[in-house]
N, C-alpha and C positions, 0 to 999 in steps of 0.2 A: 504493500500500500504506500502510495505517495501521500504522507501525512499533510504536507502543505497544500497539495492539490485538493484533498478531501475536505480539509478545514476551510479552504477558500470557497469551495462549493457550498458547504452548509451555511456559511456566512452570507453568501450570495442569496440563498433561498430565504434566509431570515429577513434580509433586506427587501426581497420581493414580497414576502408576506406582510411586512410592515407597511409597504406601499400598496397593498391590496392587489398585487399582480398575480399571486397564487392563493389558493384556498388553504385552510388549515389542515385538511387531510393530506395535501401534497407536502406541506411542511412536516407533518408527522412522519411520513415515509422517509423524508430526507434525514431528519434527526435520528430516527430509528436505525437507518442504514449506517449512519456515521458511528453510532454507538457500537453497532455490530462489527464495524471495521476496526475500531480502536480498543475493543474490550480486552484483548490479550496483550496489548502493548504495555510498556513501562510508562506509568503515568506519574507526573510530578504535580506539585500543588497548583501550578498555573493551569495544567490540564483539568484538574478536578474542579477548579472554579469555573472554567469555561463549560465543562460538561454539566455542572449544576445549573448554570445559566441557560444553556440551550434546552435542557430537559424541561425547565419551567416555561420557557418561551413556547415550547410545543404543547404545553398544557398537561404533560405526563411526567411528573417528577419521579415516578417509579423507575424510569429508565436509568436514572443516576443510582438509585438503590440497588438495581439489578447487577451493578458492577461487582457487588459482594459475591455473587454466584461464580464469578470468574477470578476469584482470589485477589481482587483489587481492594485496596483500602479506600474508604470513602470519607475519611476524616479530614476535614478542611481546617487547617491550623490558624490561618489569618484571613479574616473576611474583608472583602472590598465592598463597594456600594452595590455592585451587581449581585454579589452573594447575599447581602442583607435583603435586597429587593426580592431575590429568589426565595429566600426563607420566609419572608413576609407573605409572599403570594402562596407558597406551599402551605402555610398555616391555615389559609382559608379553605383548603381542600381536606383538612383533617376532620374526621367525624368522631374520633376519640384519640387517646394518646398513641395507639398502635395502628390505627387504620386511617387510610386516606383514600379518596377517590380521585380519578383524573378529571380534568376540566370538563370533558364531554359527558361524563357520568353526572357531574355536578349540575350541568345544564338540565339534565332529565329531572334530577331531584328538585331543582328550583321551579319546575313547572307545577309542582304540587303545593297548593296553598290552602290554608284553612278558610272555610266559609264559602267554598265554591265546589262545583262538581269537577273532579279531576279524573279524566278518562283519556288514556293515551295508548296508541299502538306503536310500539318501538320495533323497527327492523334494523339490525346492526350486525356487524361482522362477528364471527365466533370468538374473536379475541377482545371484544368490547367490554365484557364483564357485566352482562345483563342481570344475572341473578344477584350479584353483590348489591346492585342498586336497589333491588326490591327490599332487602332488609334495612337499608338506610332510609328508604322512604317510609317504611313502617315506623321506625324509630322517630323520624322527624315529625310525622303526623300523629303519632301517639294513638293509633287506631285501637279499638276495643276488640272486635272480632274480625279475624283475618283468615282467608283461605288461600293457600298456595297450591296450584294445580300443575303437576309435572307429568311428562309423558309416560314415565316408567316407574315401576316399584323401585328400581335401582336408584333413580334420582331422588325419589321420596325418601328412601333410607339414608342416602348420602347427606341430604339436607337435615334430616333428623339427627344424625350422628354429629354433624357440624354444630348444630344448636346445643346439643347435650355436652359435647366434649371441648369445644373451642372457647377459650377464655374471652374472646372478642364478642361472643354471643350471649354473654351473661344476662344482658337486658331481657332477652327473650325467655330465658329460663326463669327469671324472677317475675316477669309480668304475666306470662300466659300459661294456661293449662293447655298442654299440647296433645293433639289427637291425630292419629294416622289410620284408625279403623273406622269403617263406615257405621259400625254398630254403636258409636259413641252416644251415650245418653246422660252422663253426669258431666255437667258443664260448670266452668268457673265464671267469675265476673268478666275476665278477658280470656279469649280462646284463640288458639292458633291451630288451624286444620291444615295438614299436609296430605294431599290426595292425588290420585290419578283421576282423569276425567270419569272413568267408570265408577270409581269409588265415591267421587263427589256426587254423582247422580244417585248412587245407592243411599248415600247419607241424606240427600234431599227427599228421597222417597220415604225414608224412615222418620225424618224430622222436618216435615213441610213448613211448619210455622215456628219452631222452637228458637232458631237462631237467625238473627238479622246481621248480615255481614256489613262491615264498614269498608273493607278493602279486599279486592280479589286480584290475584296474579295468575295468568295462564301462560305457560311456556309452550314453545313449539306451536304457535297458533296457526301456522300454515296447514295443520292437519284438518282444519275445517274444510279444506278442498282436497277431495280424494286423489286428484291428479298429482298432488304434491307429496303424498305419503311415500316414504322411501323403503318399500319392501324389496327384499332380494328374491322374491318369487311371486308369480301371479297367483293370487288366491282371493277368496272372499275377504273383503276388508270393510269393517264397519266403524273403524276408528273415526272417520270423518263425521259420522252421525253422532257418536259420543262426544266429540269435540264441539260440534255445533250446538248440541243440547247443553253442554257444560257452559258454553258462552252465553246461551240464552238465559240460563238460570243464574249465572254469575252476575248478569247485568240487571237483575231485579232490584227494585227499591232504591234507585239512585246511588248505588254503591260506587265508590271510587275503584278504578281498575287500571291495571297495566297489562296489556297483551304484548307478547314479545316473540320474536323468532329471528333466525339468521338469514340474511341475504334474500329476503322476500322480494320478488320482482313486482313492480307495479305497472299497470297499463299506461302507455303513452296515448293520451287522448287525441293526438294528432294522427295516429296511425289507423289504418282500416281495421275493423274487427274489434274496436274498443268495447269492452264489457264493463258496464258501470256498477255491477252488483256489489263489488266490494266498497266502492264509494257510497253506495246506498246504505250499506251496513254501517259504515263509519258515521255518516251524516245522521241517520235516524236514531243512532244510539249516542250521539254527541261525543264521538271519539275522535281525537285529533291524531293525525298521522305524524310520526317522528321518524325520519329516514336518516340513519347513520351507516348505511351499507358501505359507503366508500371509505369509512374510517378503519383502516387496517392498523390496529395498534401494534400488531406484530407483522413486520414486513414479510411478503411472500415473493419467492422467485420460482419461476416455472421453467423446467428444462425438458423438452420433448426429445428423448434420446433414441427413439425407436430405429431411425434410419441412419444414425451417426456412429462413426467408429471412434473419433476422438472428440472429447468434450471437456472443457474446463468450466465446471459449475461455479466455482469460486476458488480462492487461494488455498482452501482446505481440501477440496475435492475435485480430482481430475480423473477421467476415465480414458483408457485406450482399449477398446474392445477387439478381441481377436475373432469373435464369433458374432453372427447376426441373429442367432436364435434368441427368442425372448427369454427363455429359461436360463440360458448362459449369461445373458446381460443382467438378468435379475440377480443371479448368484454373485456376479462381479460387483454390482452396486452394493449388495449386502455386505460383501467382503470389505470393500473400501470404507463404508460407513462404520463398520465394526472396528476397522483398523484405527480410526480417529476417535474411537470410544464414544460414539453417539448412538442413540437408539432410533428406531424407525418403525412406522406403521406401514403395512402393505395392504392396499385395497384390492379385494377380489370381488367378482360379481356374484359368486355362488358359494354355498357352504362346502360343496365338494372341492371347489377350487382352493379354498383356504387350506384344507387338509392335504391336497395334492402338492401345493407349493411348499407346505411345511415338510413334506416328505422329500421334495426336491432339495430343500436346504439341508435336511439331515444327511442326504446322500452325498452332498457336495463337500462335507467335512469342514465347512467354513468355521463352525463353532466347536470343533473337536476339543479345543483347549478349555471350553467353558466348564465351570464348576457349579453344581447345584447345591453345594453344602449350606449356603445361606438359607435355603428354603427346603431342605431335605425332609423336614417334618411334614410339610405339605405333600411332597412327592410320595413319601411313605404312606401317608393317610389315603390318598386317592388310589395308590397302587393296591393297597389292601382292600379298600372298599369297592373298587371298580375292577380293573384288570391291568396288570403292568404292560400288557401288549397293546393297550389302547394308544392310538397315534398321538392323542393329546398329551399323554404322559411322556412318550418318547421325545416329543418336541420340547416339552418343558425341561427335560433333563439336559438339553443342549442350549437352553436359553431362548427358546422359540415359543412364543405364546400364540394360541389360536383362539379366535373370538367369533362365535356366531350363535344364532338363536337356539341351536340344538345341543348346547353344552349346559349341563346342570348349572343353575343360577349362581350358587355359592362358589362354584369353580370359576365361572366367568368373572365374578367379582374379585376373587383372589388373583387371577391372572392379570387383571388390570392393575391391582395394587402392586404386584411384583414388577410389572412393566414400569409403572410410575416411579417405583423405588430404585430402578436401575438394575434389578436382578435379571430381567429378561431384556434381550437386545433387540428383538424383533417381535412385532405383534401383527399377525396376519388376520385380517378381518373382512367381513362383509359390511353392509350398511349399518349393522348394529353399532359400529363405532361412532356413528353420527348422531345416535339417539340415546340420550340418557347415560352417556359415558364421558367422563373427563379424563383426558390423557395429557402427558407432558412430553410429547415427541417433537423433535426438531424436524425430522424428515418424514416425508410421505412418498412411498413408491406406488404408482398407479399402474396396475396390470390390466385393467379392463375399463371399458367405457359403457358398461351396462350394469343394471341392478337386476339380477336374475336374467331373464331374456328381454327385458325392456331397456331401451336406450336411455341413457342419463339425460335429463334436462339440464339447462343452465344452473338452476337452483341446486339440483343434486350434486353436480360437479363442484360448484362453489362450496357447498357444505362439506363435501368430502375433503377438498383441498384445505378447508379451514382447520383440519386436524394437524396441519404442519405448523409447528411453533405455537407455544402457549404463553399468554401474557403472564409475566412474573417468573418465567423460566428462560425465555429466549427473546432475542431481539428480532430474529428472522427465522423463517421456516422455508425448507426446500421442498418443492413438489417435483419429483422426478417421474416422468411419464413414459411408459412403455406401450401405450396405445394412443395413437395420434388422434383418434376420434374423441378422446377425452378433452383435448385442447379445443376441438371444434365445439364441444358442448360448452366449455368455459366462455368461448367467444361468441356464442350464438345469441340471438335476440331473446330478450326477456319474455316470458309468458306469464302474464299477470295472474295474481291469485283471485279466486272467485268465491262468492258466497251464494249458493243456489237458493237459499231462502229469500234472497233479495233480488232475484232475477225472474222476471215474468216468463221468459222464454225457456228457462232451464227445466228439463224433465224432473219431476219430483217424486221421490219415493213416498209411500203412504205416510210414513212418520213425519216427513217434512211438511205435509199439508197442514198439520196441526201446530206448526211452529213458524208459519209464514203468514204475514199480513195479507189481507184480501187483495190489496193492490198488486201483489206478486203472484196471484193465483189466476190461472185462466178459467174460463167458464167450465171447461171439462174438469179442472182441478176442484172447483167449488162443488160441482155435481158429485164427484167422487166422495168428497168430504161429507156432503149431506147424506149420501147413501150409507156411508160407514156409521154415521151417528144414528141413522134409523135402525140399522142392524143392532147397534149397541142398546138402544132404547127398547127394542123388541124383546131383548133378553133381560132387561132390567139390570145391566151391569153398570155400577156407578163409576164416575171418573176416577175416584181414588184408587180403584182396582186397576183401571187401565193405565194409570200413571206409574204403576210399578213395572220394572223392567222396560224402561222407556225406549230402549233400542230395538224392541220387538214391536211390530206393527199391531194396530188394533184388530185388523182382520185376522191376523194369525192368532191373536188371543181369542177371538171369537171361535175360530176353528177348534182350538183346544177346549174351550168351553163346551162346544157341541159334542166333541169326541168323548169328553168325560160324562156328559149327560146320557150317552148311548151305553155306557158300561153297565153290565149286569150286577146284581147284588153280590154274586160270587166274586166278580172281578174287583169290586169295591172292597170286599173283605180281604182279598189278596194284597191290595195296596195297604190296607190297615195293618196287615201282618208285616209287610215290608217296613212300615213306620216303626212298629214295635221292635223289629230286629235292629234297625238303625239306632234307635234310642237305647237299646240294651247293650249291644256289643259293637257298634259301628261296623257293620257288614251289611250286605244286602241279601234279601230273599229273592232268589232268581225269578220265581214265578211272578211276584208282585212287580219287580223291576221290569220284567218283559212286557207287562201290561202298560206301564208308563211309556216304554219305547214305542209301543203300538199307537198310543195317544199322540205323542209328539211328532212322529214320523211325517205326517202330512205337511208340517210347516218347516221341516229341516231343509236348509238350503246348502249347507256346507257338504261338499262331495265326500270328503274323508269321513265325516260323521255318518252320512248315509251308508257308506260302505261298511263301517263298523256295526251298524244296526242290521243291515240286510245279510251280511256274511254270518253264517251259522256255524256252530261247533260240529264235530264229526257225527254227532247223534241227531243233527238238524233240529235241536230243541231250543237252544238259547243263542242269542246274538254274541258275536265276539266281544262287543262292547260290554256286555254283562260280565263276561269272564275277566276282561281287562280291569274293570272297576273293582271287582272282587279282589284280584291280586294286588291292586294298588292300595286298597283299604287295609288289607291284612299285613302288607309288607312294604308299602311305600314304593319309591322309585326303583330301588334295586330288585324288589320282588318282580316288578314288571320287566326289568332287564333280563332276569333269569328266565322268565316265561318266554321271552324272545329267543334266548339262547337255546331253548329246547326245540325251537323251530329251525335249528341249524344256521342261525345268523352269526356273522362275525361279531366280535365285541364292538367294533366301531359302528356297525349297522344296528346292533341291538340297543346301544346307548342312544344313537341319534333317532331311531324310530320311537323309542320310549319317550325321549325328550319332546319329540314332535307331538306325540299323543298327549303327554301330560301338560305341556305349556301352551300348545296351540288348540288342541281339541278339548281336552278335559276341563282345564281351568276356565276356559272362556265359552266355547260352543256348548259343551254338555251342561255346564252350570246355567247358562242363559236359558236353554230350552227346558231343562228340569225346573228352573226357577219359575218360568211362566206356567208350567203344569202345576207347580205347588200353589201358586197364587189362585189359580182357577179352581183347583181341587178344594182348597180351604174355603174359598168363597161359596162354592156350591154346598159343601158339607155344613157350613155355618147356617146357610139358609134352610137346608133340609132338617137340621137338628135344632133350629131356633136358638142358635148361639151367636156370639159375636165372632168376627174374623180372628181377633187376637186369642180367643178362647179355643180355637180349633187347631189341632195338631196336624202338621204336615211333615215334609221331608227336609225341613229347615236345617237340621243338624248335619245331614248329608251334604247339603249345599255349602255350608261353612267349611266342612272338612275338605271337600273337593277344591274349593277356591284357595284355601290357605294351607292345606295339609296340616291343620291344627284346629283345635276347638277352644282352648283357653285363650284369654286375652294375651298373656305373655308368650304363649306358643305362636300366636299369629304375628306378634311383633317380631319374634325371632325369625319366623318364616319369611316375613317381608325383608328383613335385614339380609338374609341369605346365609344360612348356616347348615352344617351337616345334620343329617336326620337324627343322630343321637342326641343332639342338643335340643331339638324340638321335642323328642321323646322325654327328655328331662322335665320340660315345662308341662307336658301333657299328662305325666304320670307322677303326681305328687307323692303317692305311697311308695314308689320305687325310685324316687329321684336320687337318693344317696347312692344306691347301687349303680344306677346308670352313670352318675358322675364319676364314680370310682373306676369305671371302665373307659373314660375318655382317654384318647391318645394325646400326645403332646400338642398336636395341631388343634384338635378339638378344644383342649383346655384353654389355649390362647384365644380362640374365637369366643368361647364361653365367657371369659373374663371381660371381653369387650362388650358383648351383648348384655351381660349383667349390669354393666355401668349404664347402658342406655335404658334398660327396663327399669332399673331402680330410680333413675333420674326422671323418667316419664311418669312413674307411679307417684313420685313426690312433687310433681310440677305444681306451680302456683295454683291455689284455689282447688286443689284436688279433693 
């Protein structure tokens, strides 16, 4: 680096900024790049004063503090006027003795004022620090009841742990009673709810009038538009419905809100095909758009190396490729990044690809010298509880992490922790890395330009690239591309976000009819809505029953109602016997459960679930689903894996198929359809027996078990957090807890100590 040239350039940019020739986001990139160049140089006192000055000019004093990560001293011995001015400015960004925000976060905070409706939609880069602002807004405004809605249980748990364990969040521990379960019923004077959209809707169903919120935050708001959802396979996806309904209920009663997401594209009203539905949504709900997409707080560099033999990415990383094969180039890039002791995320389009490329790295011997001694307890634990031949374990032993949706959740979580701690050098992932996971990687290697078999959109590609470089860890991130179509996606035109409930022309699912204003419904829509209401009134089903399980349509609920009405007395008695078995020993009676499957089948839309119901055992008596649920209830995840192994599956296939069943089919699809059955069964039984709905017993206990794999409050919190099954068993079996704990292995004991701290703190939270 030519220090004089680089310093002259950054000073020139500051002068341009002061004369309003460039915008502040351009200045940020220039200052960030300068810090990245100088971070490893020998710095004297004059350098430190200058760096302090330019970090504050950019509005991001954190750049100066980050020098500590590179073994640089940041102690300034003698102050000049610029240094005093910098310190004075920096003091205005502090929110307590240990925490400060950057200038652009403060601008968001300043928007929130007492005495007015504060509603904002923030779109910003992944490095902007959106979630941090939320907690600062809550403190500033001193809200009473708050709900934070995150896209995944993993993010829910991460934020809960942060509140419980981090000294900077003491305010929240002292002020609020904290809730993460939808069954919450004991409230404090001030309450903080941390939910997923589905769990928020469930809470609203159970407590329609009990809590009035003062502030709501909804993360990853782009999920209101199904076209924006980043799945790595084509499948039935109803998250857009859950998100739209969550937004609908979060906006009730003039609550203050912050809706947020990364790199959300907005329509250009000057272009053809402009769709105003999102503008309609913002305007009708008095939400102001705040666009910080261009503010890359961590600088990004992109290098498309697919067709190049020699490439100098920067002074630390140069490649001379001997082969043109993608796999060979991938190995060489991984080798060079490992040689400079940096970590990297590898993006793949499918789950199979992640494991195949992990095998490619294993066979390359790049990480032969890696030692897993620092996390041998974890390796020993999963080797004993799963199978040492599992590809995931073999990769971990060489410092390679694999991350996709069919790896048991607590193992996913531990892999991310090991990667962030520097114990794993490579993390090979699907789009799961973009949703609900925080990583600290400097480098991103892109191997594909698809998610599953769908082409990446501009939003997808930007969101994936956003994983390179994390604020507070790096000044710059490298995006190294081995699929040129990825760069075409990055450079493509924006496709704006839509909200179908605010679009007259948008085809609407039946559920959307009841959450759209008349002005956005066609005459045909209105007629459908009237017909549905007529069918409801014909059967005398009240709205409070229809409002349960909101993501299932009213007509589907009517079908279930009619199917239950057709059941014989003998079939009803079989269902009652099933309920007795569930309540007595948490298992299922096959005959009673098979009748329920007959009732729900007409409304099942998920193809995998249809297969599990229609596929019969060798005696042609019971559905495969009946047997799968039995094995899951009596032995959990590994019991289901062992069942798969009896079918001559490999260990990799047995674990992935079990995970697919448990996480994608059982916990969501099965619970949803069984839940609708339960509501209608209890409603009909209450009517016929002249009892209230609440007095009537159903399969509620089974539903809780299937959703959480736990029944007790502490067991459900532990399940959310992501722990081995033995720890859940500890909380579920109080009479055997000491014996269970005595058999914890070293890894399980370390996780148990962490979850105990969370559970004990939650149990004692303010106003409990």
